[in-house]
C-alpha positions in Angstrom: 0.1 0.0 0.0 2.9 2.4 1.0 4.4 1.7 -2.2 1.4 2.7 -4.1 0.9 5.7 -2.4 4.6 6.7 -3.1 4.4 6.2 -6.5 1.2 8.1 -6.7 2.7 11.0 -4.8 6.0 10.7 -7.5 4.0 10.8 -10.2 2.0 14.1 -9.2 5.2 15.6 -7.8 6.9 15.1 -11.4 4.1 16.2 -13.2 3.6 19.6 -11.0 7.8 19.8 -11.8 7.5 19.1 -15.4 4.7 22.0 -15.5 6.3 24.1 -13.7 9.7 23.5 -15.8 7.4 23.9 -19.1 5.7 27.4 -17.8 9.3 28.9 -17.1 10.8 28.4 -20.5 7.4 28.9 -21.8 7.8 32.4 -20.3 11.3 32.9 -20.9 11.2 32.1 -24.6 8.0 35.0 -24.8 10.3 37.2 -23.0 13.1 36.4 -25.5 11.0 36.9 -29.1 9.7 40.0 -27.3 12.9 41.5 -26.8 14.1 40.2 -30.3 11.4 42.0 -31.7 12.1 45.4 -30.1 15.9 44.5 -31.3 14.9 44.0 -34.9 12.1 47.4 -34.5 14.9 49.6 -33.5 17.2 48.3 -36.0 14.6 48.2 -38.6 14.0 52.1 -38.0 18.0 52.6 -38.0 18.7 50.8 -41.3 16.5 53.1 -42.8 18.9 56.0 -42.0 18.6 58.8 -44.4 14.8 59.9 -45.4 14.6 62.4 -47.9 11.6 64.9 -47.7 12.1 67.1 -49.7 13.4 68.0 -53.3 14.4 71.3 -54.3 15.6 72.1 -57.8 17.8 75.1 -58.3 19.1 77.2 -61.8 22.1 79.6 -60.9 24.3 81.7 -63.0 27.8 81.2 -61.7 31.1 83.1 -63.0 34.1 81.0 -62.3 37.4 83.0 -62.1 41.1 81.6 -61.5 44.2 83.9 -62.0 47.9 82.9 -62.0 50.7 85.2 -61.5 54.0 84.0 -62.9 57.6 85.7 -63.1 57.9 87.2 -59.5 54.2 87.7 -59.6 54.8 90.5 -62.7 52.8 88.7 -65.3 49.3 87.0 -64.5 47.0 85.0 -66.2 43.3 84.3 -66.2 40.9 81.9 -66.8 37.1 82.5 -66.7 33.8 80.7 -67.6 30.5 81.8 -67.3 28.8 78.5 -66.1 24.7 77.4 -65.7 24.4 75.3 -62.7 21.2 73.0 -62.7 21.1 71.0 -59.4 18.9 69.3 -57.3 19.0 69.4 -53.7 17.2 66.9 -51.5 16.4 68.1 -47.5 15.6 65.0 -45.2 16.8 63.3 -41.5 19.2 61.4 -40.5 16.8 58.7 -38.8 20.0 57.1 -36.8 20.2 60.1 -34.7 16.6 59.7 -33.7 16.3 59.0 -29.7 14.0 56.2 -28.4 13.6 53.6 -26.0 11.5 50.6 -26.3 8.9 49.5 -23.8 9.6 45.3 -24.2 6.4 44.3 -21.8 3.9 46.9 -23.4 5.7 46.5 -27.3 5.9 50.4 -27.5 8.6 52.3 -29.0 8.8 56.0 -27.2 10.3 58.8 -29.6 12.4 60.7 -27.1 13.8 63.2 -29.6 13.9 63.9 -33.3 16.7 65.4 -35.6 16.6 68.6 -37.4 16.4 68.5 -41.1 19.5 68.4 -43.0 21.1 68.5 -46.4 21.3 65.2 -47.7 22.4 65.0 -51.1 23.3 67.8 -53.4 23.3 66.9 -57.7 25.0 70.0 -59.7 24.8 69.6 -64.0 27.2 72.5 -65.2 26.7 73.8 -68.4 29.5 75.9 -69.7 29.5 79.1 -71.6 31.9 82.0 -72.6 35.3 80.0 -71.7 38.4 82.0 -72.0 41.9 80.4 -71.0 44.5 82.6 -70.0 47.9 82.5 -72.0 49.4 80.0 -69.3 46.9 79.4 -67.5 43.4 76.9 -69.2 41.4 74.5 -68.1 42.2 70.9 -67.5 40.2 67.7 -66.9 40.9 68.1 -63.1 38.8 71.6 -63.1 35.7 69.5 -63.8 35.9 67.9 -60.5 36.8 71.6 -59.0 34.0 73.2 -60.3 31.5 70.6 -59.2 32.6 70.8 -55.6 32.1 75.1 -56.0 29.0 74.4 -57.4 27.6 72.4 -54.8 29.1 74.7 -51.9 26.8 77.7 -54.2 23.8 75.5 -54.2 24.3 74.7 -50.1 24.6 78.6 -49.1 21.5 79.3 -51.1 19.4 76.6 -49.1 18.4 78.3 -46.2 16.8 81.3 -47.9 14.8 79.2 -50.3 12.4 77.6 -47.4 13.5 74.0 -48.0 14.2 73.5 -44.6 11.2 74.8 -43.3 9.1 72.5 -45.8 11.0 70.0 -44.2 10.1 70.4 -40.5 6.6 70.6 -41.8 7.2 66.9 -43.2 8.6 65.5 -40.3 4.8 64.1 -39.2 4.9 62.2 -42.2 8.0 60.9 -41.2 7.2 59.5 -37.9 4.3 58.3 -39.1 6.1 56.3 -41.5 8.0 54.8 -38.4 4.5 54.0 -36.6 3.3 51.8 -39.9 6.3 50.2 -39.5 6.4 49.1 -35.9 2.9 47.9 -36.5 3.7 45.6 -38.7 5.1 43.6 -35.8 2.4 44.9 -33.1 4.3 47.6 -31.7 3.0 50.8 -30.8 4.8 54.0 -31.3 4.6 57.0 -28.4 5.3 60.5 -29.9 3.9 62.9 -27.5 6.9 63.8 -25.9 8.4 65.4 -29.0 8.1 69.1 -30.0 8.9 69.6 -33.7 9.0 72.8 -35.0 11.6 75.9 -35.9 15.0 75.1 -34.7 15.2 79.0 -34.9 12.2 80.0 -33.6 12.0 77.2 -31.0 7.7 76.8 -31.9 6.6 73.7 -30.7 4.1 71.7 -32.9 3.3 69.2 -30.1 -0.7 70.3 -29.8 -1.0 69.9 -33.3 -0.2 66.1 -33.8 -2.7 63.6 -33.5 -2.3 60.9 -31.3 -0.4 58.0 -31.8 -3.2 54.9 -32.5 -4.2 53.6 -28.8 -3.5 57.0 -27.2 -5.9 59.2 -25.6 -4.8 62.9 -24.4 -3.7 63.6 -21.3 
């Protein structure tokens, strides 16, 4: 009789132990999956890296002059050209600079800081007119590289007055909504209520104008 009781108790205790071990590893696996999702989500956001939100087109006339002196600066030779610059400037966001933290338990990513828009690329096309070479100062193939760099800088200097940066700031919310959609694909939410998006120069907060994230209610 004692043998049967001992056997029964052994089976019960074994079953309890098995259930406890199963529950422990199942819970641990669930946490690992969630943490893995968190890591994947943050990496996905960062992998987008640079996102163009505004494209501007420029048409500028640029006069290039270069003077070389010879014979102890007694003789100089000038080359010059009239250049028409047609360029595209791309303004957007470097998403690797976004400040964010993840809440694994609630499957939520909180955006704590959002970068200012910046010039991501400038693509100039140069057309040369009225090219004049000096006696010992002529245009060379290397001058094209120099002129390309000068043309980019010329366009870059024009961007602050073009209004492109302010337009890009107004497009910031679209970038955030893209991140929100990306998170939703794996069942996560994005909280961006703490962000202040507006003019860096004027310090304008657009916070009140932002719609609430999905599933959130105003505080």
